[in-house]
CHARMM internal coordinates of N, CA and C (Angstrom, degrees):
IC EDIT
DIST 1 N 1 CA 1.4224
DIST 1 CA 1 C 1.4942
ANGL 1 N 1 CA 1 C 110.89
DIST 1 C 2 N 1.2672
ANGL 1 CA 1 C 2 N 111.81
DIHE 1 N 1 CA 1 C 2 N 131.78
DIST 2 N 2 CA 1.5024
ANGL 1 C 2 N 2 CA 116.57
DIHE 1 CA 1 C 2 N 2 CA -178.55
DIST 2 CA 2 C 1.5553
ANGL 2 N 2 CA 2 C 108.05
DIHE 1 C 2 N 2 CA 2 C -87.77
DIST 2 C 3 N 1.3790
ANGL 2 CA 2 C 3 N 108.77
DIHE 2 N 2 CA 2 C 3 N 156.61
DIST 3 N 3 CA 1.5138
ANGL 2 C 3 N 3 CA 121.27
DIHE 2 CA 2 C 3 N 3 CA 177.50
DIST 3 CA 3 C 1.4242
ANGL 3 N 3 CA 3 C 103.97
DIHE 2 C 3 N 3 CA 3 C -61.47
DIST 3 C 4 N 1.3634
ANGL 3 CA 3 C 4 N 125.98
DIHE 3 N 3 CA 3 C 4 N -48.38
DIST 4 N 4 CA 1.4166
ANGL 3 C 4 N 4 CA 118.56
DIHE 3 CA 3 C 4 N 4 CA -179.87
DIST 4 CA 4 C 1.4323
ANGL 4 N 4 CA 4 C 120.96
DIHE 3 C 4 N 4 CA 4 C -62.18
DIST 4 C 5 N 1.2397
ANGL 4 CA 4 C 5 N 118.02
DIHE 4 N 4 CA 4 C 5 N -26.14
DIST 5 N 5 CA 1.5403
ANGL 4 C 5 N 5 CA 121.44
DIHE 4 CA 4 C 5 N 5 CA 173.63
DIST 5 CA 5 C 1.5609
ANGL 5 N 5 CA 5 C 106.30
DIHE 4 C 5 N 5 CA 5 C -68.97
DIST 5 C 6 N 1.2107
ANGL 5 CA 5 C 6 N 119.98
DIHE 5 N 5 CA 5 C 6 N -43.92
DIST 6 N 6 CA 1.5370
ANGL 5 C 6 N 6 CA 126.72
DIHE 5 CA 5 C 6 N 6 CA -176.39
DIST 6 CA 6 C 1.5505
ANGL 6 N 6 CA 6 C 111.26
DIHE 5 C 6 N 6 CA 6 C -63.97
DIST 6 C 7 N 1.4191
ANGL 6 CA 6 C 7 N 110.65
DIHE 6 N 6 CA 6 C 7 N -37.94
DIST 7 N 7 CA 1.4904
ANGL 6 C 7 N 7 CA 120.01
DIHE 6 CA 6 C 7 N 7 CA -177.63
DIST 7 CA 7 C 1.5300
ANGL 7 N 7 CA 7 C 110.59
DIHE 6 C 7 N 7 CA 7 C -65.41
DIST 7 C 8 N 1.3935
ANGL 7 CA 7 C 8 N 116.18
DIHE 7 N 7 CA 7 C 8 N -33.50
DIST 8 N 8 CA 1.5236
ANGL 7 C 8 N 8 CA 118.71
DIHE 7 CA 7 C 8 N 8 CA -176.53
DIST 8 CA 8 C 1.4885
ANGL 8 N 8 CA 8 C 114.97
DIHE 7 C 8 N 8 CA 8 C -76.44
DIST 8 C 9 N 1.4130
ANGL 8 CA 8 C 9 N 116.35
DIHE 8 N 8 CA 8 C 9 N -11.83
DIST 9 N 9 CA 1.4693
ANGL 8 C 9 N 9 CA 118.73
DIHE 8 CA 8 C 9 N 9 CA -174.42
DIST 9 CA 9 C 1.4756
ANGL 9 N 9 CA 9 C 111.95
DIHE 8 C 9 N 9 CA 9 C -91.35
DIST 9 C 10 N 1.2917
ANGL 9 CA 9 C 10 N 115.16
DIHE 9 N 9 CA 9 C 10 N 153.87
DIST 10 N 10 CA 1.4512
ANGL 9 C 10 N 10 CA 120.98
DIHE 9 CA 9 C 10 N 10 CA 175.78
DIST 10 CA 10 C 1.5026
ANGL 10 N 10 CA 10 C 113.32
DIHE 9 C 10 N 10 CA 10 C -80.71
DIST 10 C 11 N 1.2563
ANGL 10 CA 10 C 11 N 113.31
DIHE 10 N 10 CA 10 C 11 N 170.56
DIST 11 N 11 CA 1.6167
ANGL 10 C 11 N 11 CA 116.03
DIHE 10 CA 10 C 11 N 11 CA -174.57
DIST 11 CA 11 C 1.5812
ANGL 11 N 11 CA 11 C 107.21
DIHE 10 C 11 N 11 CA 11 C -64.37
DIST 11 C 12 N 1.3632
ANGL 11 CA 11 C 12 N 117.78
DIHE 11 N 11 CA 11 C 12 N -41.88
DIST 12 N 12 CA 1.3802
ANGL 11 C 12 N 12 CA 115.78
DIHE 11 CA 11 C 12 N 12 CA -177.98
DIST 12 CA 12 C 1.5159
ANGL 12 N 12 CA 12 C 113.13
DIHE 11 C 12 N 12 CA 12 C -67.17
DIST 12 C 13 N 1.3200
ANGL 12 CA 12 C 13 N 120.16
DIHE 12 N 12 CA 12 C 13 N -39.80
DIST 13 N 13 CA 1.4706
ANGL 12 C 13 N 13 CA 123.62
DIHE 12 CA 12 C 13 N 13 CA 172.92
DIST 13 CA 13 C 1.4758
ANGL 13 N 13 CA 13 C 111.87
DIHE 12 C 13 N 13 CA 13 C -57.53
DIST 13 C 14 N 1.4897
ANGL 13 CA 13 C 14 N 116.75
DIHE 13 N 13 CA 13 C 14 N -37.93
DIST 14 N 14 CA 1.4519
ANGL 13 C 14 N 14 CA 116.40
DIHE 13 CA 13 C 14 N 14 CA -174.05
DIST 14 CA 14 C 1.5133
ANGL 14 N 14 CA 14 C 107.21
DIHE 13 C 14 N 14 CA 14 C -72.86
DIST 14 C 15 N 1.3912
ANGL 14 CA 14 C 15 N 116.53
DIHE 14 N 14 CA 14 C 15 N -35.74
DIST 15 N 15 CA 1.3702
ANGL 14 C 15 N 15 CA 115.15
DIHE 14 CA 14 C 15 N 15 CA 178.31
DIST 15 CA 15 C 1.5420
ANGL 15 N 15 CA 15 C 118.08
DIHE 14 C 15 N 15 CA 15 C -66.53
DIST 15 C 16 N 1.3126
ANGL 15 CA 15 C 16 N 116.06
DIHE 15 N 15 CA 15 C 16 N -35.29
DIST 16 N 16 CA 1.4846
ANGL 15 C 16 N 16 CA 122.64
DIHE 15 CA 15 C 16 N 16 CA 167.95
DIST 16 CA 16 C 1.4582
ANGL 16 N 16 CA 16 C 111.93
DIHE 15 C 16 N 16 CA 16 C -56.66
DIST 16 C 17 N 1.4035
ANGL 16 CA 16 C 17 N 117.10
DIHE 16 N 16 CA 16 C 17 N -48.20
DIST 17 N 17 CA 1.4763
ANGL 16 C 17 N 17 CA 122.32
DIHE 16 CA 16 C 17 N 17 CA -179.28
DIST 17 CA 17 C 1.5151
ANGL 17 N 17 CA 17 C 108.58
DIHE 16 C 17 N 17 CA 17 C -64.43
DIST 17 C 18 N 1.3097
ANGL 17 CA 17 C 18 N 121.68
DIHE 17 N 17 CA 17 C 18 N -37.08
DIST 18 N 18 CA 1.3800
ANGL 17 C 18 N 18 CA 126.00
DIHE 17 CA 17 C 18 N 18 CA 179.90
DIST 18 CA 18 C 1.5989
ANGL 18 N 18 CA 18 C 108.17
DIHE 17 C 18 N 18 CA 18 C -63.10
DIST 18 C 19 N 1.1888
ANGL 18 CA 18 C 19 N 122.09
DIHE 18 N 18 CA 18 C 19 N -50.01
DIST 19 N 19 CA 1.4485
ANGL 18 C 19 N 19 CA 126.07
DIHE 18 CA 18 C 19 N 19 CA -177.01
DIST 19 CA 19 C 1.4874
ANGL 19 N 19 CA 19 C 108.70
DIHE 18 C 19 N 19 CA 19 C -63.08
DIST 19 C 20 N 1.3982
ANGL 19 CA 19 C 20 N 117.45
DIHE 19 N 19 CA 19 C 20 N -38.76
DIST 20 N 20 CA 1.4890
ANGL 19 C 20 N 20 CA 121.96
DIHE 19 CA 19 C 20 N 20 CA 175.90
DIST 20 CA 20 C 1.5911
ANGL 20 N 20 CA 20 C 112.79
DIHE 19 C 20 N 20 CA 20 C -60.63
DIST 20 C 21 N 1.2610
ANGL 20 CA 20 C 21 N 105.16
DIHE 20 N 20 CA 20 C 21 N -49.33
DIST 21 N 21 CA 1.5596
ANGL 20 C 21 N 21 CA 112.03
DIHE 20 CA 20 C 21 N 21 CA 179.67
DIST 21 CA 21 C 1.5751
ANGL 21 N 21 CA 21 C 111.91
DIHE 20 C 21 N 21 CA 21 C -60.42
DIST 21 C 22 N 1.3565
ANGL 21 CA 21 C 22 N 111.01
DIHE 21 N 21 CA 21 C 22 N -42.36
DIST 22 N 22 CA 1.3907
ANGL 21 C 22 N 22 CA 113.68
DIHE 21 CA 21 C 22 N 22 CA -177.34
DIST 22 CA 22 C 1.6199
ANGL 22 N 22 CA 22 C 115.44
DIHE 21 C 22 N 22 CA 22 C -64.67
DIST 22 C 23 N 1.4035
ANGL 22 CA 22 C 23 N 111.79
DIHE 22 N 22 CA 22 C 23 N -28.51
DIST 23 N 23 CA 1.4515
ANGL 22 C 23 N 23 CA 118.57
DIHE 22 CA 22 C 23 N 23 CA 174.93
DIST 23 CA 23 C 1.5096
ANGL 23 N 23 CA 23 C 109.80
DIHE 22 C 23 N 23 CA 23 C -71.45
DIST 23 C 24 N 1.3039
ANGL 23 CA 23 C 24 N 113.66
DIHE 23 N 23 CA 23 C 24 N -40.60
DIST 24 N 24 CA 1.4616
ANGL 23 C 24 N 24 CA 120.59
DIHE 23 CA 23 C 24 N 24 CA 175.98
DIST 24 CA 24 C 1.5219
ANGL 24 N 24 CA 24 C 113.00
DIHE 23 C 24 N 24 CA 24 C -58.20
DIST 24 C 25 N 1.4478
ANGL 24 CA 24 C 25 N 110.74
DIHE 24 N 24 CA 24 C 25 N -45.23
DIST 25 N 25 CA 1.4219
ANGL 24 C 25 N 25 CA 119.37
DIHE 24 CA 24 C 25 N 25 CA 177.47
DIST 25 CA 25 C 1.5542
ANGL 25 N 25 CA 25 C 114.54
DIHE 24 C 25 N 25 CA 25 C -59.13
DIST 25 C 26 N 1.2992
ANGL 25 CA 25 C 26 N 113.30
DIHE 25 N 25 CA 25 C 26 N -39.32
DIST 26 N 26 CA 1.4995
ANGL 25 C 26 N 26 CA 121.01
DIHE 25 CA 25 C 26 N 26 CA 176.31
DIST 26 CA 26 C 1.5435
ANGL 26 N 26 CA 26 C 108.80
DIHE 25 C 26 N 26 CA 26 C -64.32
DIST 26 C 27 N 1.3092
ANGL 26 CA 26 C 27 N 119.03
DIHE 26 N 26 CA 26 C 27 N -53.37
DIST 27 N 27 CA 1.4296
ANGL 26 C 27 N 27 CA 126.69
DIHE 26 CA 26 C 27 N 27 CA -178.40
DIST 27 CA 27 C 1.6008
ANGL 27 N 27 CA 27 C 109.14
DIHE 26 C 27 N 27 CA 27 C -50.78
DIST 27 C 28 N 1.4003
ANGL 27 CA 27 C 28 N 110.16
DIHE 27 N 27 CA 27 C 28 N -47.20
DIST 28 N 28 CA 1.4434
ANGL 27 C 28 N 28 CA 120.87
DIHE 27 CA 27 C 28 N 28 CA -173.56
DIST 28 CA 28 C 1.5998
ANGL 28 N 28 CA 28 C 104.99
DIHE 27 C 28 N 28 CA 28 C -64.66
DIST 28 C 29 N 1.2783
ANGL 28 CA 28 C 29 N 117.42
DIHE 28 N 28 CA 28 C 29 N -44.50
DIST 29 N 29 CA 1.5567
ANGL 28 C 29 N 29 CA 120.79
DIHE 28 CA 28 C 29 N 29 CA -176.72
DIST 29 CA 29 C 1.5413
ANGL 29 N 29 CA 29 C 106.95
DIHE 28 C 29 N 29 CA 29 C -64.19
DIST 29 C 30 N 1.3697
ANGL 29 CA 29 C 30 N 113.15
DIHE 29 N 29 CA 29 C 30 N -37.63
DIST 30 N 30 CA 1.5433
ANGL 29 C 30 N 30 CA 110.85
DIHE 29 CA 29 C 30 N 30 CA -175.72
DIST 30 CA 30 C 1.5961
ANGL 30 N 30 CA 30 C 106.91
DIHE 29 C 30 N 30 CA 30 C -72.23
DIST 30 C 31 N 1.3672
ANGL 30 CA 30 C 31 N 118.66
DIHE 30 N 30 CA 30 C 31 N -42.23
DIST 31 N 31 CA 1.3505
ANGL 30 C 31 N 31 CA 122.55
DIHE 30 CA 30 C 31 N 31 CA -179.17
DIST 31 CA 31 C 1.5652
ANGL 31 N 31 CA 31 C 111.94
DIHE 30 C 31 N 31 CA 31 C -57.93
DIST 31 C 32 N 1.3027
ANGL 31 CA 31 C 32 N 111.60
DIHE 31 N 31 CA 31 C 32 N -42.63
DIST 32 N 32 CA 1.4271
ANGL 31 C 32 N 32 CA 120.50
DIHE 31 CA 31 C 32 N 32 CA 178.46
DIST 32 CA 32 C 1.6065
ANGL 32 N 32 CA 32 C 113.12
DIHE 31 C 32 N 32 CA 32 C -62.16
DIST 32 C 33 N 1.2051
ANGL 32 CA 32 C 33 N 111.06
DIHE 32 N 32 CA 32 C 33 N -39.22
DIST 33 N 33 CA 1.6043
ANGL 32 C 33 N 33 CA 117.51
DIHE 32 CA 32 C 33 N 33 CA -178.56
DIST 33 CA 33 C 1.6316
ANGL 33 N 33 CA 33 C 107.33
DIHE 32 C 33 N 33 CA 33 C -65.37
DIST 33 C 34 N 1.2550
ANGL 33 CA 33 C 34 N 114.50
DIHE 33 N 33 CA 33 C 34 N -37.74
DIST 34 N 34 CA 1.4951
ANGL 33 C 34 N 34 CA 119.77
DIHE 33 CA 33 C 34 N 34 CA -173.33
DIST 34 CA 34 C 1.5787
ANGL 34 N 34 CA 34 C 108.38
DIHE 33 C 34 N 34 CA 34 C -92.46
DIST 34 C 35 N 1.4214
ANGL 34 CA 34 C 35 N 114.96
DIHE 34 N 34 CA 34 C 35 N -4.56
DIST 35 N 35 CA 1.4193
ANGL 34 C 35 N 35 CA 111.81
DIHE 34 CA 34 C 35 N 35 CA 178.51
DIST 35 CA 35 C 1.6271
ANGL 35 N 35 CA 35 C 117.88
DIHE 34 C 35 N 35 CA 35 C 84.97
DIST 35 C 36 N 1.2712
ANGL 35 CA 35 C 36 N 114.94
DIHE 35 N 35 CA 35 C 36 N 20.76
DIST 36 N 36 CA 1.5751
ANGL 35 C 36 N 36 CA 121.63
DIHE 35 CA 35 C 36 N 36 CA -178.84
DIST 36 CA 36 C 1.4792
ANGL 36 N 36 CA 36 C 107.66
DIHE 35 C 36 N 36 CA 36 C -103.66
DIST 36 C 37 N 1.2926
ANGL 36 CA 36 C 37 N 122.21
DIHE 36 N 36 CA 36 C 37 N -8.36
DIST 37 N 37 CA 1.5189
ANGL 36 C 37 N 37 CA 118.83
DIHE 36 CA 36 C 37 N 37 CA -173.84
DIST 37 CA 37 C 1.4899
ANGL 37 N 37 CA 37 C 105.55
DIHE 36 C 37 N 37 CA 37 C -83.37
DIST 37 C 38 N 1.3988
ANGL 37 CA 37 C 38 N 115.39
DIHE 37 N 37 CA 37 C 38 N 129.12
DIST 38 N 38 CA 1.4823
ANGL 37 C 38 N 38 CA 118.94
DIHE 37 CA 37 C 38 N 38 CA -174.33
DIST 38 CA 38 C 1.5704
ANGL 38 N 38 CA 38 C 107.10
DIHE 37 C 38 N 38 CA 38 C -83.84
DIST 38 C 39 N 1.4209
ANGL 38 CA 38 C 39 N 116.00
DIHE 38 N 38 CA 38 C 39 N -30.49
DIST 39 N 39 CA 1.4288
ANGL 38 C 39 N 39 CA 116.88
DIHE 38 CA 38 C 39 N 39 CA -176.89
DIST 39 CA 39 C 1.5118
ANGL 39 N 39 CA 39 C 109.28
DIHE 38 C 39 N 39 CA 39 C -133.19
DIST 39 C 40 N 1.3379
ANGL 39 CA 39 C 40 N 118.53
DIHE 39 N 39 CA 39 C 40 N 101.86
DIST 40 N 40 CA 1.5065
ANGL 39 C 40 N 40 CA 121.96
DIHE 39 CA 39 C 40 N 40 CA -178.87
DIST 40 CA 40 C 1.5072
ANGL 40 N 40 CA 40 C 114.68
DIHE 39 C 40 N 40 CA 40 C -70.31
DIST 40 C 41 N 1.3144
ANGL 40 CA 40 C 41 N 118.23
DIHE 40 N 40 CA 40 C 41 N -5.27
DIST 41 N 41 CA 1.4336
ANGL 40 C 41 N 41 CA 120.29
DIHE 40 CA 40 C 41 N 41 CA 171.03
DIST 41 CA 41 C 1.4710
ANGL 41 N 41 CA 41 C 116.28
DIHE 40 C 41 N 41 CA 41 C -69.82
DIST 41 C 42 N 1.3573
ANGL 41 CA 41 C 42 N 106.02
DIHE 41 N 41 CA 41 C 42 N -22.50
DIST 42 N 42 CA 1.6067
ANGL 41 C 42 N 42 CA 112.88
DIHE 41 CA 41 C 42 N 42 CA -178.76
DIST 42 CA 42 C 1.5410
ANGL 42 N 42 CA 42 C 109.38
DIHE 41 C 42 N 42 CA 42 C -62.19
DIST 42 C 43 N 1.3430
ANGL 42 CA 42 C 43 N 118.51
DIHE 42 N 42 CA 42 C 43 N -30.07
DIST 43 N 43 CA 1.4010
ANGL 42 C 43 N 43 CA 117.79
DIHE 42 CA 42 C 43 N 43 CA 176.99
DIST 43 CA 43 C 1.5011
ANGL 43 N 43 CA 43 C 113.02
DIHE 42 C 43 N 43 CA 43 C -63.87
DIST 43 C 44 N 1.2404
ANGL 43 CA 43 C 44 N 120.59
DIHE 43 N 43 CA 43 C 44 N -41.91
DIST 44 N 44 CA 1.4678
ANGL 43 C 44 N 44 CA 129.23
DIHE 43 CA 43 C 44 N 44 CA 177.85
DIST 44 CA 44 C 1.4782
ANGL 44 N 44 CA 44 C 105.96
DIHE 43 C 44 N 44 CA 44 C -60.18
DIST 44 C 45 N 1.3082
ANGL 44 CA 44 C 45 N 120.58
DIHE 44 N 44 CA 44 C 45 N -53.12
DIST 45 N 45 CA 1.4982
ANGL 44 C 45 N 45 CA 127.71
DIHE 44 CA 44 C 45 N 45 CA -178.55
DIST 45 CA 45 C 1.5384
ANGL 45 N 45 CA 45 C 113.46
DIHE 44 C 45 N 45 CA 45 C -52.44
DIST 45 C 46 N 1.4075
ANGL 45 CA 45 C 46 N 110.14
DIHE 45 N 45 CA 45 C 46 N -44.95
DIST 46 N 46 CA 1.5630
ANGL 45 C 46 N 46 CA 118.89
DIHE 45 CA 45 C 46 N 46 CA 176.21
DIST 46 CA 46 C 1.3180
ANGL 46 N 46 CA 46 C 113.53
DIHE 45 C 46 N 46 CA 46 C -62.52
DIST 46 C 47 N 1.3423
ANGL 46 CA 46 C 47 N 119.81
DIHE 46 N 46 CA 46 C 47 N -44.00
DIST 47 N 47 CA 1.4885
ANGL 46 C 47 N 47 CA 122.63
DIHE 46 CA 46 C 47 N 47 CA -178.22
DIST 47 CA 47 C 1.5620
ANGL 47 N 47 CA 47 C 108.34
DIHE 46 C 47 N 47 CA 47 C -67.51
DIST 47 C 48 N 1.2530
ANGL 47 CA 47 C 48 N 118.77
DIHE 47 N 47 CA 47 C 48 N -34.99
DIST 48 N 48 CA 1.4015
ANGL 47 C 48 N 48 CA 117.38
DIHE 47 CA 47 C 48 N 48 CA -172.15
DIST 48 CA 48 C 1.5346
ANGL 48 N 48 CA 48 C 106.84
DIHE 47 C 48 N 48 CA 48 C -79.13
DIST 48 C 49 N 1.3458
ANGL 48 CA 48 C 49 N 120.15
DIHE 48 N 48 CA 48 C 49 N -27.68
DIST 49 N 49 CA 1.5380
ANGL 48 C 49 N 49 CA 123.09
DIHE 48 CA 48 C 49 N 49 CA -172.54
DIST 49 CA 49 C 1.5102
ANGL 49 N 49 CA 49 C 96.96
DIHE 48 C 49 N 49 CA 49 C -78.61
DIST 49 C 50 N 1.3140
ANGL 49 CA 49 C 50 N 124.17
DIHE 49 N 49 CA 49 C 50 N -39.03
DIST 50 N 50 CA 1.4671
ANGL 49 C 50 N 50 CA 124.87
DIHE 49 CA 49 C 50 N 50 CA -176.42
DIST 50 CA 50 C 1.5822
ANGL 50 N 50 CA 50 C 100.18
DIHE 49 C 50 N 50 CA 50 C -67.70
DIST 50 C 51 N 1.2564
ANGL 50 CA 50 C 51 N 126.34
DIHE 50 N 50 CA 50 C 51 N -45.94
DIST 51 N 51 CA 1.5199
ANGL 50 C 51 N 51 CA 120.17
DIHE 50 CA 50 C 51 N 51 CA 179.76
DIST 51 CA 51 C 1.5282
ANGL 51 N 51 CA 51 C 111.20
DIHE 50 C 51 N 51 CA 51 C -59.17
DIST 51 C 52 N 1.3164
ANGL 51 CA 51 C 52 N 114.74
DIHE 51 N 51 CA 51 C 52 N -41.60
DIST 52 N 52 CA 1.5097
ANGL 51 C 52 N 52 CA 117.41
DIHE 51 CA 51 C 52 N 52 CA -179.38
DIST 52 CA 52 C 1.5745
ANGL 52 N 52 CA 52 C 110.73
DIHE 51 C 52 N 52 CA 52 C -60.02
DIST 52 C 53 N 1.3086
ANGL 52 CA 52 C 53 N 120.17
DIHE 52 N 52 CA 52 C 53 N -39.78
DIST 53 N 53 CA 1.3081
ANGL 52 C 53 N 53 CA 125.88
DIHE 52 CA 52 C 53 N 53 CA 176.83
DIST 53 CA 53 C 1.4936
ANGL 53 N 53 CA 53 C 114.12
DIHE 52 C 53 N 53 CA 53 C -67.53
DIST 53 C 54 N 1.3094
ANGL 53 CA 53 C 54 N 116.89
DIHE 53 N 53 CA 53 C 54 N -41.19
DIST 54 N 54 CA 1.4264
ANGL 53 C 54 N 54 CA 118.88
DIHE 53 CA 53 C 54 N 54 CA 173.95
DIST 54 CA 54 C 1.4132
ANGL 54 N 54 CA 54 C 112.96
DIHE 53 C 54 N 54 CA 54 C -59.15
DIST 54 C 55 N 1.3638
ANGL 54 CA 54 C 55 N 116.09
DIHE 54 N 54 CA 54 C 55 N -42.74
DIST 55 N 55 CA 1.4060
ANGL 54 C 55 N 55 CA 119.15
DIHE 54 CA 54 C 55 N 55 CA -177.38
DIST 55 CA 55 C 1.5434
ANGL 55 N 55 CA 55 C 108.46
DIHE 54 C 55 N 55 CA 55 C -64.17
DIST 55 C 56 N 1.2810
ANGL 55 CA 55 C 56 N 118.74
DIHE 55 N 55 CA 55 C 56 N -44.90
DIST 56 N 56 CA 1.4610
ANGL 55 C 56 N 56 CA 124.34
DIHE 55 CA 55 C 56 N 56 CA -178.74
DIST 56 CA 56 C 1.5238
ANGL 56 N 56 CA 56 C 111.99
DIHE 55 C 56 N 56 CA 56 C -58.61
DIST 56 C 57 N 1.3744
ANGL 56 CA 56 C 57 N 115.13
DIHE 56 N 56 CA 56 C 57 N -39.09
DIST 57 N 57 CA 1.3964
ANGL 56 C 57 N 57 CA 122.46
DIHE 56 CA 56 C 57 N 57 CA 172.64
DIST 57 CA 57 C 1.5381
ANGL 57 N 57 CA 57 C 115.99
DIHE 56 C 57 N 57 CA 57 C -57.02
DIST 57 C 58 N 1.2522
ANGL 57 CA 57 C 58 N 111.09
DIHE 57 N 57 CA 57 C 58 N -49.81
DIST 58 N 58 CA 1.4528
ANGL 57 C 58 N 58 CA 119.93
DIHE 57 CA 57 C 58 N 58 CA -178.65
DIST 58 CA 58 C 1.5103
ANGL 58 N 58 CA 58 C 109.60
DIHE 57 C 58 N 58 CA 58 C -60.40
DIST 58 C 59 N 1.3408
ANGL 58 CA 58 C 59 N 114.92
DIHE 58 N 58 CA 58 C 59 N -44.71
DIST 59 N 59 CA 1.4574
ANGL 58 C 59 N 59 CA 118.49
DIHE 58 CA 58 C 59 N 59 CA -176.99
DIST 59 CA 59 C 1.4543
ANGL 59 N 59 CA 59 C 112.00
DIHE 58 C 59 N 59 CA 59 C -68.76
DIST 59 C 60 N 1.2570
ANGL 59 CA 59 C 60 N 117.18
DIHE 59 N 59 CA 59 C 60 N -36.01
DIST 60 N 60 CA 1.5871
ANGL 59 C 60 N 60 CA 116.18
DIHE 59 CA 59 C 60 N 60 CA 177.49
DIST 60 CA 60 C 1.5212
ANGL 60 N 60 CA 60 C 113.12
DIHE 59 C 60 N 60 CA 60 C -77.03
DIST 60 C 61 N 1.2997
ANGL 60 CA 60 C 61 N 116.99
DIHE 60 N 60 CA 60 C 61 N -28.00
DIST 61 N 61 CA 1.4830
ANGL 60 C 61 N 61 CA 115.78
DIHE 60 CA 60 C 61 N 61 CA 178.14
DIST 61 CA 61 C 1.5490
ANGL 61 N 61 CA 61 C 108.59
DIHE 60 C 61 N 61 CA 61 C -74.27
DIST 61 C 62 N 1.3506
ANGL 61 CA 61 C 62 N 117.61
DIHE 61 N 61 CA 61 C 62 N -32.46
DIST 62 N 62 CA 1.5123
ANGL 61 C 62 N 62 CA 118.81
DIHE 61 CA 61 C 62 N 62 CA -176.51
DIST 62 CA 62 C 1.4647
ANGL 62 N 62 CA 62 C 113.40
DIHE 61 C 62 N 62 CA 62 C -72.74
DIST 62 C 63 N 1.3978
ANGL 62 CA 62 C 63 N 119.88
DIHE 62 N 62 CA 62 C 63 N -16.58
DIST 63 N 63 CA 1.3092
ANGL 62 C 63 N 63 CA 120.90
DIHE 62 CA 62 C 63 N 63 CA 176.22
DIST 63 CA 63 C 1.4738
ANGL 63 N 63 CA 63 C 118.15
DIHE 62 C 63 N 63 CA 63 C -68.06
END
COOR INIT
IC SEED 1 N 1 CA 1 C
IC BUILD
């Protein structure tokens, strides 16, 4: 997810996106623990996308 995409979303949309990504991260961690995750780099990408969204939420709320 690009920063430009995140920048255009509202705070409510960002929170929905964050919860969806958190669920995906949980599922990816479970799959990784039982050996079904084909690409373990996906966990890192999900974590970073969640961090980007959290940063955008803080910036938008601070304004």
